[in-house]
C-alpha positions in Angstrom: -7.5 -44.3 4.2 -3.8 -45.0 3.5 -1.1 -43.1 5.3 0.1 -41.7 1.9 -3.3 -40.3 1.2 -3.5 -38.7 4.6 -0.1 -37.1 4.3 -1.1 -35.7 0.8 -4.3 -34.2 2.3 -2.4 -32.7 5.2 0.1 -31.2 2.8 -2.7 -29.8 0.7 -4.4 -28.3 3.8 -1.2 -26.8 5.0 -0.7 -25.1 1.6 -4.2 -23.8 1.6 -3.9 -22.4 5.2 -0.6 -20.6 4.1 -2.3 -19.3 0.9 -5.3 -17.6 2.7 -5.0 -15.0 5.4 -8.2 -15.9 7.2 -10.3 -19.0 7.8 -13.5 -19.9 9.5 -14.4 -23.3 11.1 -18.1 -24.0 10.6 -20.6 -26.8 11.1 -22.7 -27.4 8.0 -23.8 -30.9 9.0 -27.5 -29.9 9.4 -27.7 -28.7 5.8 -29.4 -30.9 3.3 -27.9 -31.5 -0.2 -29.8 -28.6 -1.8 -28.7 -26.1 0.9 -25.2 -27.3 0.8 -25.0 -26.8 -2.9 -26.5 -23.3 -2.5 -23.9 -22.5 0.1 -21.1 -23.8 -2.1 -22.4 -21.6 -5.0 -22.4 -18.5 -2.7 -18.9 -19.3 -1.5 -17.7 -19.6 -5.1 -19.3 -16.2 -6.0 -17.6 -14.5 -3.1 -14.2 -16.1 -3.7 -14.4 -18.2 -0.5 -13.0 -21.7 -0.6 -15.2 -24.2 1.3 -13.5 -27.5 2.3 -15.0 -30.2 4.5 -12.2 -31.8 6.5 -11.4 -34.4 9.1 -10.6 -32.6 12.4 -7.4 -34.7 13.0 -6.0 -34.0 9.5 -6.8 -30.2 10.0 -5.0 -30.3 13.4 -1.9 -31.9 11.8 -2.0 -29.3 9.0 -2.2 -26.4 11.5 0.7 -27.9 13.4 2.8 -27.6 10.1 1.9 -23.9 9.8 4.0 -21.3 11.6 2.2 -20.1 14.7 0.1 -21.5 17.5 -3.4 -22.5 16.5 -4.2 -24.5 19.7 -7.1 -22.1 20.7 -9.0 -23.5 17.7 -8.6 -27.1 18.7 -11.4 -27.1 21.3 -13.9 -26.3 18.5 -12.7 -29.1 16.3 -15.4 -31.6 17.2 -18.0 -33.2 15.0 -18.5 -32.1 11.4 -16.1 -29.3 10.3 -16.1 -27.3 7.1 -13.4 -24.7 6.6 -14.1 -21.4 4.8 -10.9 -19.9 3.5 -10.8 -16.2 2.4 -8.4 -13.4 1.9 -11.0 -10.8 2.9 -11.6 -10.9 6.6 -15.3 -10.5 6.9 -16.7 -12.1 3.7 -17.3 -15.6 5.2 -19.0 -14.1 8.3 -21.3 -12.0 6.1 -21.9 -15.1 4.0 -22.9 -17.2 7.0 -25.1 -14.4 8.3 -26.8 -13.9 5.0 -27.3 -17.6 4.4 -28.8 -17.9 7.9 -31.4 -15.2 7.0 -32.2 -17.1 3.7 -32.7 -20.4 5.4 -34.8 -18.9 8.2 -32.6 -20.6 10.8 -33.3 -24.1 9.6 -30.2 -26.2 9.2 -28.1 -23.1 9.1 -24.3 -23.2 9.0 -22.9 -22.6 12.5 -19.7 -20.7 13.2 -17.4 -22.8 15.4 -14.3 -20.6 15.4 -12.3 -18.3 13.2 -8.8 -17.1 12.6 -9.1 -13.6 11.3 -6.3 -11.0 11.0 -4.1 -13.1 13.3 -6.7 -13.2 16.1 -8.8 -16.1 17.3 -12.6 -16.0 17.6 -14.1 -19.1 19.2 -17.9 -19.6 19.4 -20.9 -18.6 17.4 -21.5 -15.5 19.6 -18.6 -13.9 17.7 -20.4 -13.8 14.3 -21.6 -10.2 14.6 -18.1 -9.0 15.6 -16.6 -10.8 12.6 -19.2 -9.3 10.2 -18.0 -5.8 11.4 -14.2 -6.6 11.0 -12.8 -4.3 8.3 -10.4 -5.7 5.8 -7.2 -4.0 4.6 -8.8 -2.3 1.6 -11.7 -1.0 3.7 -9.3 0.5 6.3 -7.3 2.1 3.5 -10.5 3.6 2.0 -11.5 5.0 5.4 -8.1 6.6 5.9 -8.2 8.2 2.5 -11.7 9.5 3.1 -10.5 11.0 6.4 -7.5 12.6 4.8 -9.6 14.0 1.9 -12.3 15.5 4.1 -10.1 18.4 5.5 -8.5 19.0 2.2 -12.0 19.3 0.5 -13.1 21.7 3.3 -10.0 23.9 2.7 -10.4 23.9 -1.0 -14.1 24.7 -0.7 -13.4 27.6 1.7 -10.8 29.0 -0.6 -13.1 28.8 -3.6 -16.0 30.5 -1.7 -13.6 33.0 -0.2 -12.1 33.7 -3.6 -15.6 34.4 -5.1 -16.3 36.7 -2.1 -13.0 38.6 -2.5 -13.5 38.8 -6.2 -17.0 40.1 -5.7 -15.7 42.7 -3.2 -12.9 43.8 -5.6 -15.4 44.1 -8.5 -17.7 46.2 -6.4 -14.9 48.5 -5.3 -13.7 48.8 -8.9 -17.2 49.8 -10.1 -17.4 52.5 -7.4 
C-alpha cells in the first residue's frame, strides 16, 4: 500500500472517530462470509458503522484525535473491526444478540470499547456495556421520575375534589 493511500485511510478513520461518540473494537475473524454479511446487515439496520481496519492505521488515526486512547492499544492485536455508533449500548446489544443467534460459533468478540468517554477493555465488559444508558434513555428516566410525583398530586387532588364535592352535596341535601 502506498503512503498516500495510508494517509488517506488514516484521515478517513480520524474523521469517523470524530463523527461518532462511541466505538467498539471487535474481532470478527472467526465469522464466515454468510455470518459476516448477516452482521453487516444488522449493523446497517441499527445505524452502526462497521469497518475492518489495520491496527497500525487505527492507532495513527486515534493519535490524531484529541484525547488519550492508549488504554485501547493493548487490545489492538490480530483482526480488528470497529463498530461506530452514536448510541452507547447499541453495538453491545448487537454483539450479544448476534452471539445468541450464532449459538456461540464464530461469534464476534468484544476486544475493547470507548463509550461515553470511558474505556472498557476485555470481553468481560459486554454485559456492563449492554446496560449503559444513552443520553435519550437518561432524559426519559428523569422525565418519568419528575412526572411521577406530579401525577400523584394531581390524582390526589382529583380524588379529594370528588370527596369534597360529595360531602358538600350531601350537606346541601340535608
